[in-house]
C-alpha positions as CSV (number, residue, x, y, z in Angstrom):
1,M,29.3,61.8,118.4
2,A,31.0,58.5,118.8
3,T,30.4,55.7,116.3
4,I,29.3,52.6,118.1
5,L,30.3,49.1,116.8
6,K,28.9,45.8,118.4
7,A,32.1,44.0,119.6
8,D,30.9,40.9,117.4
9,E,30.7,42.7,114.2
10,P,33.4,41.5,111.6
11,D,35.4,44.7,111.5
12,A,35.0,45.9,115.0
13,L,38.5,44.6,116.3
14,A,40.2,45.9,113.3
15,R,38.8,49.1,113.5
16,A,39.5,49.5,117.2
17,A,43.1,48.4,116.6
18,E,43.6,50.9,113.7
19,A,42.1,53.7,115.8
20,L,44.7,53.1,118.5
21,D,47.3,52.9,116.0
22,A,46.2,56.3,114.9
23,G,46.5,57.7,118.4
24,L,42.8,57.9,119.1
25,L,40.9,56.8,122.0
26,V,38.5,53.9,122.0
27,A,35.9,52.8,124.5
28,I,36.1,49.1,125.0
29,P,34.2,46.4,126.9
30,T,36.2,44.4,129.6
31,E,34.8,41.9,132.0
32,T,35.2,44.6,134.8
33,V,33.7,48.1,133.4
34,Y,34.2,49.5,130.1
35,G,37.6,51.0,129.5
36,L,38.9,54.2,127.6
37,A,41.7,52.9,125.8
38,A,44.8,54.3,124.2
39,D,48.1,53.0,123.1
40,A,50.2,52.8,126.3
41,T,53.4,53.7,124.3
42,N,52.1,57.0,122.8
43,G,52.3,59.8,125.0
44,E,50.0,62.1,123.2
45,A,47.3,59.2,123.0
46,V,47.8,58.7,126.9
47,A,47.5,62.6,127.5
48,G,44.3,62.4,125.6
49,I,42.8,60.1,128.3
50,F,43.5,62.6,130.8
51,E,42.2,65.4,129.1
52,V,38.8,63.5,128.1
53,K,38.5,62.2,131.5
54,G,39.6,65.5,133.6
55,R,41.8,62.9,135.5
56,P,44.6,64.4,137.9
57,R,47.9,63.2,136.1
58,F,49.3,62.1,139.4
59,N,46.9,59.2,139.4
60,P,48.6,56.3,137.3
61,L,46.9,54.2,134.8
62,I,46.4,50.4,134.2
63,A,48.3,49.1,131.4
64,H,46.6,46.1,129.9
65,V,48.5,43.1,128.3
66,A,47.9,40.1,126.2
67,S,50.3,37.5,128.3
68,L,52.5,37.1,131.3
69,E,55.3,37.3,128.7
70,M,54.2,40.7,127.7
71,A,53.9,41.8,131.3
72,Q,57.4,40.7,132.3
73,S,58.7,42.8,129.6
74,I,57.5,45.9,131.2
75,G,57.5,45.1,135.0
76,V,59.7,42.8,137.4
77,F,57.8,39.9,138.6
78,D,58.9,38.0,141.5
79,E,57.8,34.4,142.6
80,T,54.6,35.8,144.3
81,A,53.5,38.0,141.5
82,V,53.9,35.2,138.7
83,A,51.9,32.9,140.9
84,L,49.2,35.7,141.0
85,A,49.1,36.2,137.4
86,R,49.1,32.4,136.7
87,R,46.2,31.9,139.1
88,F,44.1,35.1,138.1
89,W,44.9,36.1,134.7
90,P,43.0,36.7,132.5
91,G,40.6,38.2,134.7
92,P,40.0,41.2,137.3
93,L,43.3,41.5,139.1
94,T,45.9,44.1,138.7
95,I,49.2,43.5,140.0
96,V,51.7,46.6,140.8
97,V,55.3,45.6,140.3
98,P,58.5,47.5,139.9
99,L,58.8,49.1,136.2
100,K,61.7,47.7,134.1
101,P,64.1,50.3,132.9
102,D,63.9,51.3,129.2
103,T,60.4,49.9,128.5
104,A,58.3,51.6,126.0
105,I,55.4,52.3,128.6
106,H,55.1,56.1,128.6
107,P,55.7,57.8,131.8
108,L,52.4,59.3,131.9
109,V,50.8,55.9,132.5
110,T,52.8,55.4,135.5
111,A,52.5,59.0,136.6
112,G,56.3,59.0,136.7
113,Q,56.3,56.5,139.4
114,D,58.9,53.5,139.4
115,T,56.0,50.9,139.4
116,V,53.6,49.9,137.0
117,A,50.0,48.6,137.2
118,L,49.4,45.6,134.9
119,R,46.4,43.6,134.2
120,M,45.4,40.9,131.4
121,P,41.7,41.2,130.6
122,R,39.4,38.6,128.9
123,G,37.3,39.0,125.8
124,F,37.5,41.8,123.4
125,G,40.2,43.7,125.6
126,A,42.5,40.9,125.3
127,A,42.0,40.2,121.5
128,L,42.7,44.1,121.1
129,V,46.0,44.2,123.0
130,A,47.2,40.9,121.2
131,R,46.2,42.4,117.9
132,M,48.1,45.8,118.7
133,G,51.2,43.6,120.2
134,R,52.0,46.3,122.8
135,P,50.3,47.6,125.9
136,V,46.9,49.4,126.2
137,A,46.1,51.9,128.8
138,A,42.5,51.9,129.6
139,P,41.1,53.4,132.9
140,S,37.3,53.6,133.2
141,A,35.5,55.2,130.3
142,N,33.9,58.1,132.3
143,R,34.7,61.5,133.5
144,S,37.0,61.4,136.5
145,G,35.4,60.7,139.8
146,R,32.0,59.8,138.3
147,I,30.2,56.5,138.1
148,S,32.2,53.8,136.1
149,P,30.2,52.9,133.0
150,T,29.3,49.0,132.7
151,S,27.5,49.5,129.3
152,A,28.2,51.1,126.0
153,E,25.0,53.6,126.5
154,A,26.7,54.8,129.7
155,V,30.0,55.6,128.0
156,A,28.2,57.3,125.3
157,A,25.9,59.4,127.7
158,D,29.0,60.7,129.6
159,I,31.8,60.9,127.0
160,G,30.3,59.9,123.5
161,D,30.8,63.4,122.3
162,R,34.6,63.3,123.1
163,I,35.8,60.3,121.4
164,A,35.5,58.7,118.0
165,L,34.6,55.1,118.5
166,I,32.7,52.9,121.2
167,I,32.9,49.1,121.1
168,D,29.5,47.5,122.5
169,G,30.2,44.3,124.2
170,G,27.0,44.1,126.2
171,A,26.6,44.6,130.0
172,A,30.1,44.1,131.9
173,P,29.8,40.7,133.6
174,V,31.8,41.7,136.8
175,G,30.6,45.2,137.1
176,V,33.4,46.7,139.4
177,E,36.8,47.4,138.5
178,S,39.8,45.1,139.0
179,T,41.3,44.3,142.5
180,I,44.5,45.9,142.7
181,V,47.7,44.6,144.8
182,R,51.4,45.7,145.0
183,V,53.8,42.8,145.2
184,E,57.1,43.6,147.0
185,D,59.5,40.9,148.3
186,N,56.7,38.4,147.9
187,V,54.4,40.2,150.1
188,V,50.8,41.2,148.8
189,R,49.3,44.6,149.8
190,L,45.9,45.3,148.7
191,L,45.6,48.8,147.2
192,R,42.0,48.6,145.8
193,P,39.5,45.8,146.5
194,G,37.8,44.6,143.4
195,G,36.7,41.8,141.2
196,V,39.0,39.3,142.9
197,A,38.1,39.0,146.6
198,A,41.0,39.2,149.0
199,E,39.9,35.9,150.4
200,E,40.7,34.3,147.0
201,I,44.3,35.3,147.3
202,E,44.4,34.4,150.9
203,A,43.3,30.8,149.8
204,M,46.5,30.6,147.8
205,G,48.4,30.6,151.2
206,L,49.4,34.2,151.0
207,T,48.8,36.9,153.6
208,V,47.0,40.2,152.2
209,R,47.9,43.3,154.0
210,R,45.5,46.2,153.5
211,N,46.4,50.1,153.3
212,A,45.6,52.4,156.0
213,P,42.8,55.0,155.2
214,G,44.3,58.0,153.4
215,A,47.2,56.1,152.0
216,A,49.2,57.7,149.2
217,V,48.0,57.4,145.7
218,E,50.0,54.2,144.1
219,A,47.4,53.0,141.8
220,P,44.2,53.9,140.1
221,G,40.9,54.2,142.2
222,M,42.7,55.4,145.4
223,L,41.3,58.9,145.4
224,A,39.1,59.6,148.6
225,S,36.4,60.8,146.2
226,H,35.7,58.6,143.2
227,Y,32.8,56.8,141.5
228,A,30.3,59.3,142.7
229,P,26.8,60.3,141.2
230,A,25.6,63.9,140.8
231,A,23.5,62.9,144.0
232,Q,24.9,62.8,147.4
233,V,25.2,59.1,148.9
234,R,24.2,58.2,152.2
235,L,25.6,54.8,153.7
236,N,24.3,52.2,155.8
237,A,20.9,53.6,155.8
238,I,18.5,51.9,158.2
239,R,15.6,54.3,157.3
240,V,14.8,56.2,154.0
241,N,14.0,59.9,154.4
242,P,11.0,61.2,152.2
243,G,12.2,62.1,148.6
244,E,15.5,60.0,148.7
245,A,16.4,57.4,146.3
246,L,17.0,54.0,147.6
247,L,19.8,51.5,146.8
248,A,18.6,48.4,148.3
249,F,20.2,45.0,149.0
250,G,18.6,41.7,150.0
251,P,15.0,40.8,150.9
252,D,14.5,43.0,153.8
253,R,13.9,46.8,153.2
254,A,14.9,50.0,155.3
255,A,12.2,51.7,157.3
256,G,10.4,54.5,155.0
257,H,11.2,52.8,151.6
258,E,7.6,53.6,150.9
259,T,8.6,57.2,150.5
260,A,11.7,56.8,148.4
261,A,11.7,58.6,145.1
262,A,13.0,55.5,143.3
263,V,14.0,52.1,144.5
264,L,16.5,49.5,142.9
265,N,17.8,46.5,144.5
266,L,21.6,45.3,143.9
267,S,20.4,41.6,144.6
268,P,17.0,40.9,146.0
269,D,18.6,37.4,147.0
270,G,21.8,39.1,148.9
271,N,24.1,37.7,146.2
272,L,27.3,39.8,146.1
273,A,28.4,38.9,142.7
274,E,24.9,39.9,141.4
275,A,25.3,43.1,143.4
276,A,28.7,43.8,142.3
277,A,27.4,43.5,138.7
278,N,24.4,45.7,139.2
279,L,26.3,48.5,141.3
280,F,27.3,51.0,138.8
281,A,24.2,50.6,136.4
282,H,21.8,51.0,139.4
283,L,23.8,54.3,140.6
284,H,23.5,55.7,137.1
285,A,19.8,54.8,136.9
286,L,18.9,56.4,140.6
287,D,21.1,59.4,139.6
288,K,18.5,60.1,137.2
289,A,15.7,60.1,139.5
290,D,16.6,63.6,140.5
291,A,16.7,62.9,144.2
292,A,19.3,65.0,146.1
293,M,20.4,62.2,148.1
294,I,20.6,58.2,147.5
295,A,20.2,56.1,150.7
296,V,22.1,53.0,150.5
297,E,21.3,49.8,152.8
298,P,23.9,48.1,154.6
299,I,25.9,45.5,152.5
300,P,28.0,42.8,154.1
301,A,31.8,43.6,153.9
302,T,33.0,40.1,153.0
303,G,34.1,38.7,149.6
304,L,32.9,40.9,146.8
305,G,31.2,43.0,149.3
306,E,34.5,44.5,150.2
307,A,35.0,46.0,146.9
308,I,31.3,47.2,146.7
309,N,31.7,48.9,150.0
310,D,35.0,50.6,148.8
311,R,33.3,52.0,145.7
312,L,30.3,53.1,147.7
313,A,32.5,55.0,150.3
314,R,34.4,56.7,147.9
315,A,31.0,57.6,146.0
316,A,30.0,59.1,149.4
317,A,33.2,60.9,150.3
318,P,33.0,64.6,150.6
319,R,33.3,66.3,147.2
320,H,33.1,70.2,146.3
321,G,32.5,71.2,149.8
322,A,29.7,68.8,150.1
323,G,29.4,66.2,153.0
324,A,28.1,62.7,153.2
325,R,26.6,61.1,156.0
326,S,26.4,57.5,157.6
327,E,24.2,55.8,159.9
328,D,25.0,52.8,162.1
């Protein structure tokens, strides 16, 4: 079982860096969710990420950097990409740019594509990359397709028997993964909504174009079925069937909520930032209620609600022959 170290322990950073230098995997806290970190220049270490997660190798990874300068040594940043990095880094925005030739990034990180997804995190993750002096690949620290972890305990419960070290930095404050955009010819295309709302990017005077449903996988988190609990997920529930678990939002409850096997509210006040921070932890908790279905009350699709609804839609997508239903 993995050793768990508190992020503020004096030797936590050094031990995490030593493990990565040795080609091992380390679960680390970031402001979005916990990441499963590996040296992005070490092919065997990166391959370990895919093995531990059971992740398809055509699904690229995010490379985490410590500075814009490090990012520009890996990818080609046009004027718009630079402006986005300066506005939102460090923070929950991943920028997909053309990959520079002859960089040290291993091809497994990019899934062999000619682009690379780059992000500069806050906190422990940033300090770790800076100490390493090279990029760190770090998708969410969970089995592929399952609920992303927002606590060290969630990581330990899912993959703690498959890695050596978990750094415990407490609850992830943002609670959903980073927003991913692709910048081409100074045009911004939204590949995955996340911790930076599209409206924040548009406030810079930029136009944000959204992908059509079923778009090709260009970045992490674009698989149709993803972020899924063991229970089925039913979206936009206006009533709760007996025995279902209920993921609530806001002050008003769906009809029949009294019969729910368990109820957790993302934000009783209807605060989308609070809802995003609670999303994966609440899904984990409701999944333990042994209900076959989790009903989800409607959530506004504005601001961070776009990211929340994206994750819920992927959690509800059909998998292993099962279907998911939705109510208006």
